N, C-alpha and C positions, 0 to 999 in steps of 0.2 A: 202571846204570846209571851217565851219560855215553856210552854209546855213540853218539845223536845230535845230541846238547847237549853238548858237550865244558866241563869247569867255566870254562875260560877262554873260552867262549862265552856262559856261563848269564846271565851281571852283564847279556847287551846287551836281551834280553828288555825291561831296566826302560825301555829306547827304543821299547817300540812306540808308535805311538799309527795306528786305524784312521783312516784316510783314504777315502773312495767321493764322490765325483757319481755320482748318479744325476738324468737328463736327460728323464725320463719324465714324461709327462703323467698317462699314468695312474697312476703311484705318489702323483701328488701331490694328483689332482685326485679318486681313485677308491678306493684303494687302502689311503694310511697313514690319511687318520680313521678306514676301515674295521680296518687294524692298531691304532691308539692306541688305539681303544675296546676287543677282543681280547684284549688283553695285557692288560688292568683283573679280567680275568675268572681270572685264570689271579691265588691266592696269592705274597705276597713271599719267601713258604717251597718254593718250587718252584726250582728249577736252571735256568739260560737253559736250558744243557744238554742238559738233562729233557727240553726241550718238546724243541729242534733234532731229538733223538734218537727224540719220541710221533714226529713228525712222519715221516722214513723210514722209523720199523717200519709206517706203516701202507702204504708204497708198500711193506716186503718182502713184507706181506699179500697187496698184490694180489698180489705176483710165482709166490706161492706156491696162490693161486688161477690163478694163467694159467697155470700146471703143468699145474693138476690137468682143468680144462677145455677151455684149448689153447693145448696143449708144439707142435703142427708153426704156432701164428701164421696159422693162415688158415683158411678154410674147406674142406674139402675138400682133397684132392692135384688138385694141377691145373698144367698149363705153367710155365712161370714168368713170372706178372704180363701176363697176357694182357687186354686192355679188352674190353669185350662187343662193340665192333665190330669186336672180328676182329682188329685187326690189332697186328702187335707193338711193345713199347716198344727206343727203339732206342737206348739204353745195354747193356742186353745181349741175347744172340742165347734163341733159343728151348730152352731145357733139360729134360732127362723130370726129376720128379722122383718116390724110390721111398725109400717106406718100407724103415728096416731093424731090428735085431733087438739090443734092447738087455738088457744083460744086469745080475745083482746089481742096485745099490742103483738101477739106471734104469730094473731093467722095466717098473715100471708108469705108466710112461712109455710103455712100446710101445701098451701096455695099452689109455690112455689114446689113442691119435694112432691105432691101428686098422692091417690091415695094410692096406686098401685109399684105402679114405674116410675124413676125417680126421671126429669129429662137431663141428655148431658149436654155439657156445658160448655159453648166455643169453644174455640181452638185458642183465643187468636186470647182469652182473658189468661190462659199458664203465660202467656208470655208475655202480658202486662205485671204478672206476678211476678218472674225474671229481671224484668227492668226496673221494677220497683225493688224487689230486693237490692241489687247489684248498686241501684244511688245510694239505697237508705247504707249498707258498709261504709259506700264510698265517703255518705255525709257523716256516718258516725267515725269514720280516722281523720275528718280534715278538721272538726270542731276542732280539735285542742291545740294543731297546724292555726287556724284561726284566731283563737285565743295568743297566742302567745305574737300572732301579725300585731294583736289590738292591742297587747298589755293589757290582758283580762283573764289571767291564768287564775285558777282560785278554787276551794272547796265545789265551790257552786257549781262547779261545770263538774264537778267529777258524781255529784250526786248526783245532775238533771244526765245528765249519760249514761247514768247505768240507770237511774229508774227508770228511761226509755229502751235502754235495752233490755229490762226485766218486759217488760210491759211485751215489746216487740216480739220473744219468749216464746210467748199465746199465742198468740196474732201466725208467725209464721208457720208455727207446727201445725194450727189450723188448717192452714194455705197448703203446707206441706202433704198433712192427712190428704187433703181433695186434690192433689197430684196423684199422689201412691195409688190412685183409690182404695183408701185405707175405707169408708166412708164409719159411719155409725158403728165403731167395733169398739174393744177392748185393746185393739192392736193399735187405733187411735191413741184411746189414753196410758197406753205402752207408750206413745209416744209424749207425750206432751208430761208423763214420769221424768225418763231418763234424758229430755230436753232442758228440762226446767233443775232438774240435778244438778245435770253440768253446770252448768250457772251460781245455783246457789254452790256448788266445790267452789268454784273459783272464787265465789266472794267471799266465802267462810277462808279461805285459802291467804288471801289479802286481807281479812281483819286482823289473824295469827304473824304473820309474815308485813306488813308495810308494804307488802309489792304486788304487782299482778302483772303475773308471768304466763305466754303465753310460748308454752314447746313447737316445734319444727308442724307440727298438727294440730291446727289448733280451729274449734270451736272460730270462733270470733272472723277466721278469716281462707282455712281449703273448708270450713263445716259448710260457711254458710255460699263457694265458689260452688260448692258439690249441689246444696239446694240447688241454687242460679239453674246449672249446670239442668235437673231434676225437674224445674218449670217449663226449659225454654222443651228438652225430647219430650213434653206433656203435651208444647204446644204441636209440635213437627207433626209423634205418633197419639196422639188422646189417651189418657188415665187410665183406662184399659188395655194400653200397649203392660202396664207393669202388671199385670198379674200373670202374665206370660210367663211360664217354667224356665229357670235360664239356662235348664240343658237345652229346650223349643228354642230358645232362640242362638244359640251355636251348632243347633242342629245334630245333634247325638241322644242318640237313641238310648235306655239304657239298657233297653233286652234284648238290643244286638252290635251295642257296642261291647269289641272284643275283651276292652280295657276291667270294662264296668259291672259286665256281667259274668268274671271275672271274680269281682270285690264279694267274699265271707257277707255281707251283711248288701242289704238296700240301699242303692241312691235318690236318693231323694230328687225330686223337677224343682227344687223349691223358685218360688215364686221371685221376680228380680224384688219385686218393692217387700220380698222378708233377707234377703241378699241386703235391702238397703238399711233393714233396720239390726241385722246381725252385725254391721259393719258399723254401724251407728253404737252399736252393747259394745262394739272392741274396743272404742274410742269413748266409752263412757271408761270403761276396766279402766283402761294407761292411767287416765285423770285424775282417778279416784289415791290411784297409787301414786303418779306424781306429786297430787296435791296435799297429801296424805304427810310423802316425803319429805316436802319443800315446810310443811307446820313442824315436824319432826326435828327439821334444820332450822331452826330461827327457834327453837328451845336452847334455854343458855345451858352453858356445855358440863357445868356442876352438874345439873340435878339431872340431865337430861339422859333415861333410859325410858325401855315400852313402857312402861307404865304412863310414867308422863305421856303422855301422848291423851289418857281416856278422860282428863278432864276439854282438852281443844274438842274432841271426837262427841260431848256431850253435846253440846253445842248446837251439835248438826241436830238432835229434839226437836225444835221447831216442825224444820220441813219434813220429818220424819213421823212424826204427830199429824200435823198436818194433810198429808200423803197420805197416809197409811185413815184417816178419819173421811179424804173425798172417794177415796176407794172404796171404804164399806161401805158411806153411802147412796154409789152407787149399785150396787155392790146390789141390796137390799132392797133396791128399788132401776132392776134393768131394764127391765121394757117400759117401763114410762120414760125413764131418764138416758140410759140410751143407747135404747132403739131409737128416740125417736132427734123432732129436731131443738129437744131442751136442751141435749147434750152440750149447744154451741152457748145459749147464757149462763148452764152451769159451768164451761171452762172459763167463763168470760170472769166472771166469780172464785174460781181456784187463782185465775192469769190473776186479778188485782190483788189476791190474798196473797201469793205467792210476792207479788214485787211489792207491796206493804213490807212482810218477812224480810225480805233484799237491802230494802233503802234502809231498815233504822238497823243494818250491820250500819251497811256501808257510813251510815249515821256516829255506829260505834266507832269508826274507824277512823273517820275525820276528825272526832273533839278527842282521839285517846282514851272510851269509855269503858266503864267495865261490857259485857255482854247482854243485850238488850233481855229486863228483864223481865217475867213471865205476862203481866197486867198494859204493859206493851202490847201486847200481838193479841187486838179486841177478834179480829176476822181468824184466830187461829184456834181462840170459843168456839167462836158462830159455827165455827164448821163443823168441829168435834158435836157441838147440839144435834144438828144438823142431822148426824149420820147417827148417831145415838135414837132422833125424834124416826128416823128411816130404820131402826133396825124397830124400834122396838109401839113406831104406828100410832103411836099420838094427837100428832099434825097431823101430817101425811098421812093420812088415810082418803087419799084420792086420786086418782090423775089430777081435778082441779085443784088437791092443794097442795100438793108436789109440786106444781109449776109454781101457784102462789109464793109458798113459798121459798123456791128456788131465786126467782125475781125479785122478793124483798130479799134475800142474802144481794143480791148484784147492785138492788138498788142501797143498801146497807154498805156496802164494798165500794160503790162508790164514792158514799158521804167520806167512811173515814177514811181511803185513799187519799183522798182530794181536800180533807187537815188537814190532812199529816203534810199533805205539799206544800198546805198555804203558808201551811205553819213554819216551815223550817226555812222556805225559798223567801216567805218578808221576815224574819228574822236573822238571814246570811243578811241577804240583802243589806236588810237595817241594819248589819255593825260595822261592814264597807261600805254601806252608802252609793248602792251603786242596784240598777236593774239588771232584772232577768231575762227578758226577752228584747231588752235597747241597751246602747251602748253611752252609758249616762255622760253626757261634760261638762266637764266642772272649771272650775278657776286653776289656774298651775298654783301652787302653794307660794303664799308671800304676793298675788295680786288684789286685789278689790275681793271682795262677795267669800273667798278662798276659806273653806272652815272642815279642818281636821273630824276623820271618819272617828269614830268612837274604836273601827278598828285603827287608827294613827296614831291615838290617843292610848289603847293599851300597847302598841308595840313602843311607842317611846318610854313606860312603865317598865317594861324592860317582859312583860308579859311573857312574848318567844319565846324565851328563855326558862322561865319556869318550872321548876321539875315537877313533872305528874306525878299524884301522889294516893292515886288511885290502888289499892293491894291488886283489885281482880284487874286491870286493865295487860291485855296481853306484851309483853316485854319478849319482845327476841332480841338478837344478836347482828351488831356489825361485824367486818372483817378489815381491818385495818389493813395495811403496806404489805406491812409484813406477814399476812393470808394469815392474823390469830384471831379468834373470834372474841368479840369482847361486848357482855352486856346494853343494849343505850336505853336511853329514857324513855323516850315511844317507840324506841326501833325502825330499821328499815335491816330486810336478810336483801345487804348484798352478795354479790359475790365474784369470784375473784374470777376472770375475765382467762 
């Protein structure tokens, strides 16, 4: 205990105040009324974190069924992402796909994938994806409402919630790759990179501003609903539907259409799955701009210049280095990693390492601490070592050794992340004298058997009001009633409505 939350910083948890801005009209007028009724279906004896974990469990069950029915993430082996119109996608050149033999615990994946052609997953599988993802979104939204109902709001809830969201990011991305028929390809990797970047940017933004911003069109709301719709359409049409060109769906032929044929350039019959990814890329661009702008506004006014953004931007380095390492590793062993079902355990390791990065950043936010030091990112170091070895060929000299390296990294990732979860949750629960997945019933103050928690004692000593003295802790600005911005101690970026 005390490894991730030193005793000197534990009292800072008392300063935690949840702050968010949600500009989504969908949330305000459609989903929130539904969520307010849904939370009433859960008893007050059920802990909010148990509701969050229930939602993640549904996604994990989806992932297990994906492994059984469609481990290749596509219907049949085919050249990488070619549309029915016969036109190659411009982003990646055509590459042949080959299945490979996986042994030991992944032998059954090979049996499911087949040596020549993958089985088509049953249509009902994607309906379960759709229902489970919508349920996950709903349960993830009402855990905070349940916390307020039961009087159990606190920093543990935000840490647990964001941790589940970080794990769901990778799992849901793989489910979506299967639904869109992306297969074991660079398109699936690009989707994973973009999805993780969106999530990390939001966490990075919250670390600096103290506020979770959700725009009028955000990933946690409209983005998830869009993926829910994709799953539903796949349930009706099948994954191969998304390889159809958008012009084909619209019944337009570029060669005979007078408008398109008159254009001085060729109009590509872009497959629907490409259109979805392009749309996602546009959303990512706007998230980058919005997050950077909000972080800029959170900086002290007297020193706010474009150059002052350099330090916050350097805090994206762990994600950038980790992503570059994982992509480089895949590129160095493309035929053994990317073109086989070994991509799935590789992606799981990638997702666990990503979740660990995110949790370290969230914990720093909750304890008003500086950006996590490099030594706290062991999975980042492991990823870099794996990528370097893939390039040099010191250990990963054969398919078997590549497989064993990936599985070893996955096992180490589970151990490191599991240790973090155990340590941090244990520290916070001990400090507040609470349980993580159940609501602890304690005697009322002043009654026999009542005992103050360490948090109560620290609060009585005025620890919640003590000034944070870490120089590298983010200092943002608050907005008073006059509209003037003033620096705050720990800082919450508030906006005048």
